[in-house]
C-alpha positions in Angstrom: 0.4 0.7 -0.2 1.7 3.4 -0.8 0.6 6.2 1.2 0.7 10.2 -0.1 1.3 13.6 0.9 -0.4 16.6 -1.2 1.4 20.0 -0.5 -1.4 23.0 0.6 1.0 25.6 0.7 4.4 27.1 -0.3 6.3 25.9 -3.8 5.0 22.3 -4.1 1.4 23.6 -3.7 -0.8 20.9 -5.4 1.9 18.2 -5.6 1.5 14.8 -4.5 4.7 12.4 -2.6 4.4 8.9 -2.7 5.2 7.2 0.8 5.4 3.5 0.3 8.3 2.8 3.0 10.0 4.4 5.7 11.5 8.0 4.2 12.9 11.1 5.9 12.4 14.2 5.5 14.5 17.6 5.8 16.3 20.7 4.4 19.5 18.0 3.5 19.9 16.5 0.4 20.1 13.4 2.0 16.6 13.3 2.7 13.6 11.4 1.7 11.7 14.0 1.0 13.6 17.3 0.3 12.3 20.9 1.5 13.8 23.4 0.6 13.1 26.1 3.3 14.5 27.9 6.0 12.2 26.8 8.9 12.9 23.4 7.5 16.1 21.9 10.0 18.4 19.5 8.1 17.2 16.4 9.6 13.0 17.2 10.6 10.7 14.5 10.8 10.2 11.0 9.6 7.6 9.3 7.9 7.2 5.7 9.6 5.4 2.4 7.9 3.8 -0.1 10.3 1.7 -2.9 9.4 0.2 -0.1 6.2 -0.4 2.2 8.7 1.4 5.4 8.8 3.2 7.2 11.0 4.7 10.9 12.3 7.4 11.0 14.3 9.4 14.4 15.4 13.4 14.6 14.8 14.2 17.1 17.4 13.5 19.6 14.8 14.0 23.8 16.0 10.3 24.6 15.0 8.3 21.7 15.7 6.0 19.4 13.3 2.2 19.5 13.9 -0.6 17.5 13.2 -4.4 19.4 12.9 -2.4 22.5 14.4 -1.4 20.0 17.4 2.5 20.3 18.5 3.9 16.0 18.2 6.5 14.7 20.1 6.2 11.6 19.8 5.2 8.8 16.9 2.0 9.7 15.9 -0.7 8.0 14.0 -2.2 9.3 10.7 -5.3 9.2 8.8 -7.1 10.5 5.8 -7.6 14.0 5.9 -4.9 14.8 8.8 -3.1 17.7 7.5 0.7 17.3 9.4 2.7 20.5 9.4 6.4 21.2 9.6 7.7 24.2 10.2 5.0 26.5 8.2 4.5 24.2 5.5 1.0 22.0 5.3 0.6 18.7 4.4 -2.9 16.7 3.7 -3.1 13.1 4.2 -4.2 10.7 1.1 -4.9 7.0 2.3 -4.0 4.5 -0.9 -7.3 3.3 -2.3 -8.8 -0.1 -1.2 -9.2 -3.5 -3.3 -12.8 -3.6 -4.2 -14.1 -7.3 -3.9 -15.9 -8.6 -6.9 -19.1 -8.7 -7.3 -20.4 -12.8 -7.4 -23.4 -13.6 -8.8 -24.9 -16.8 -7.3 -27.3 -18.8 -9.9 -30.7 -19.2 -9.5 -32.6 -21.8 -10.0 -35.8 -22.0 -12.6 -38.1 -25.0 -12.2 -39.5 -26.4 -15.5 -43.0 -26.0 -16.0 -44.9 -28.9 -16.0 -46.5 -30.2 -19.5 -50.6 -29.8 -19.6 -52.4 -33.4 -19.4 -54.7 -32.2 -22.0 -51.8 -32.0 -24.9 -52.1 -34.1 -27.4 -49.1 -35.8 -28.4 -49.1 -37.0 -32.4 -47.0 -40.4 -32.9 -44.4 -40.2 -35.3 -45.8 -42.9 -37.5 -48.8 -41.4 -37.6 -48.4 -38.2 -38.9 -49.0 -36.8 -42.4 -47.3 -37.3 -45.4 -47.0 -34.0 -46.4 -46.4 -32.9 -42.7 -43.7 -35.4 -43.4 -42.9 -33.9 -47.2 -42.8 -30.5 -45.6 -40.1 -30.9 -43.4 -37.7 -32.9 -45.5 -37.9 -30.5 -47.9 -36.7 -27.2 -45.2 -34.0 -29.6 -43.9 -32.7 -29.5 -47.5 -32.4 -26.6 -48.3 -31.4 -26.1 -44.9 -27.8 -28.1 -45.6 -28.2 -26.7 -49.6 -27.8 -22.6 -47.7 -24.6 -24.0 -45.0 -23.2 -24.9 -48.0 -19.5 -22.8 -48.3 -19.6 -21.1 -52.2 -16.2 -23.7 -52.8 -18.1 -26.9 -51.8 -21.2 -26.0 -54.4 -18.7 -24.9 -57.4 -17.0 -28.6 -56.6 -20.5 -30.2 -56.1 -21.2 -28.6 -59.8 -18.4 -29.1 -61.6 -16.6 -27.4 -64.5 -19.5 -26.7 -67.4 -19.8 -28.8 -70.2 -17.8 -27.7 -73.8 -21.1 -26.8 -74.9 -22.0 -24.3 -72.7 -18.8 -21.9 -73.2 -18.4 -19.1 -75.0 -17.2 -20.1 -78.0 -15.6 -17.2 -78.6 -12.7 -18.3 -76.0 -10.0 -21.2 -76.8 -9.8 -23.6 -74.6 -6.2 -26.0 -73.8 -7.0 -29.9 -73.7 -7.0 -29.4 -69.6 -9.9 -27.4 -70.5 -7.9 -24.0 -69.4 -9.1 -20.9 -71.2 -6.5 -19.5 -73.7 -6.2 -15.2 -75.3 -7.2 -14.1 -72.1 -5.9 -10.2 -71.9 -4.1 -9.2 -68.8 -5.1 -5.9 -67.1 -2.5 -3.3 -67.6 -1.5 -1.0 -64.6 -2.9 2.5 -64.8 -0.2 4.4 -65.7 1.7 6.9 -63.7 0.7 11.4 -63.6 3.2 13.2 -66.2 5.2 15.4 -63.4 5.3 13.1 -60.5 9.1 11.8 -59.5 9.1 8.0 -57.8 12.7 8.6 -57.7 13.0 10.8 -55.9 13.0 10.0 -52.3 11.2 11.6 -49.2 13.1 13.7 -46.8 14.0 12.2 -43.7 12.8 13.9 -40.9 14.7 17.1 -38.6 15.3 15.6 -34.8 14.2 18.0 -32.4 16.2 19.3 -30.5 14.7 18.8 -26.3 15.5 20.7 -23.5 16.9 19.4 -20.5 14.8 20.8 -17.4 17.8 22.2 -14.6 17.3 20.2 -11.8 16.6 23.1 -8.9 19.2 20.9 -6.4 21.7 21.8 -9.4 20.6 25.4 -9.0 20.2 25.6 -5.7 24.3 24.3 -4.8 25.2 26.8 -7.8 24.4 29.3 -5.2 26.0 28.6 -2.4 29.1 27.9 -4.5 28.8 31.4 -5.8 28.1 32.6 -2.1 31.3 30.6 -0.6 33.1 32.4 -3.7 32.4 36.4 -2.6 33.0 35.2 0.9 36.4 34.7 -0.4 37.1 37.1 -2.2 35.4 39.7 1.4 38.0 38.1 3.3 40.5 38.3 0.7 40.5 42.0 0.4 40.5 42.5 4.0 43.5 40.6 4.6 45.2 42.4 1.6 43.6 46.0 3.2 45.6 45.2 6.4 48.7 44.2 5.3 48.9 47.7 3.3 47.9 49.4 6.1 50.6 47.8 8.7 53.2 48.6 6.0 52.7 52.2 5.4 51.7 52.9 8.3 
């Protein structure tokens, strides 16, 4: 079973996060659920799965973990619709969908209706000859209709020579000769069939920039700027000491 939490505040509003194992929530990149906010601790809280149930535990965070506006200190069981809050970021708890048992339809026994005693049954030996003739004719027509076209042609056989067209010459085997073969339609003028179709040009797809990479670049730029300021201060102190 996979639980989910849906962000209802902050930059992640509307996004769903799946929880199918024990997961740590925090600001550090090693956390399973990374929340880039200053008020979130490096390891803020943890989700725990026990017997298909979801629990939440605060990991001694600076700004606390809240459940339905109440701060928690120990492992707390979660249910559908709960509002879990890490500092100022709120999430709604979504319980996994339950399997629906298939509907079993039990067979219903229908009792056979008894045959009326007044019904007169005519023995087969006493049926009139006209009824027997009509039934045999209907059976023959049904059998003829069920035959395929190939079976009917096999039964009819090849037509006799006197039934064939006198203008068509046949060989000793009975095959027609001198039958013209239709020519293919001419190719319209102005169409070059040797011209190859142009190959489709590949379309370059820009790869999305990861938010984690952006944060790393910002931290790197800030570190470089700080080191530059410190170097300038040191140089200024040395120059002051030399010219004093």
